[in-house]
C-alpha positions, 0 to 999 in steps of 0.5 A, a space after each residue: 234333428 230337433 225333436 222336443 215339442 213344447 206342448 204348453 207352448 202350443 196350447 198357449 198359442 192355440 188359446 191366444 188364437 182362439 181368443 182372437 189374438 194374433 200370433 205373428 211368426 218371424 224367422 232369421 233375425 240374425 243379431 239385427 236387434 234394431 230391425 227386430 225392434 222396428 218390426 215389434 213396433 210395426 206389429 203394434 202388439 196388443 195384449 195377448 198377442 204373441 210372437 213366435 221366432 223361428 230360429 236363427 236369433 243370433 249370428 251375422 248381425 252386430 247385437 245377437 246378445 241384445 236380440 236374446 235379451 229382448 226375447 227373454 224380457 217378454 213372456 209373449 215372445 217365444 223361440 224355436 231353436 234354429 240351426 244357428 242356435 244349435 251350432 253356436 255351443 258346439 263351435 267352441 268345443 274342440 271336437 267340432 271343426 269350424 268349417 263345419 259352422 262356416 258351411 251352414 253359415 253360407 
C-alpha cells in the first residue's frame, strides 16, 4: 500500500548506527502524548540518537495533534505512515464511507 522509500532517512539512520548511536523504534502511539513524552524521557536520548515511529501516531488518544507537533519539533524523530495516517484524510472525503475507517479501528 505504501511504496515510497526515503533513502536519505535510511542512510541517516544507518550512519547513526555505524557511529555508535542508538535508533529506537516505536509503534502505535495513537495520540497518547503523555505516554510518548514519558517514553522519550526514559530513553535518555543522547545527541545523535534517533527515534523511528512506525506509524499510527494519531487516533484514539486525547492529543493526536500534540503527538504530531512533538514529532515535528525534533530532527531526530522520524515517522513512517501508518494505516491511521493513511485513512484520516480520506475519511473527510465523501467517496470513502466512515464504516471503512471504523473497520480498521478494531
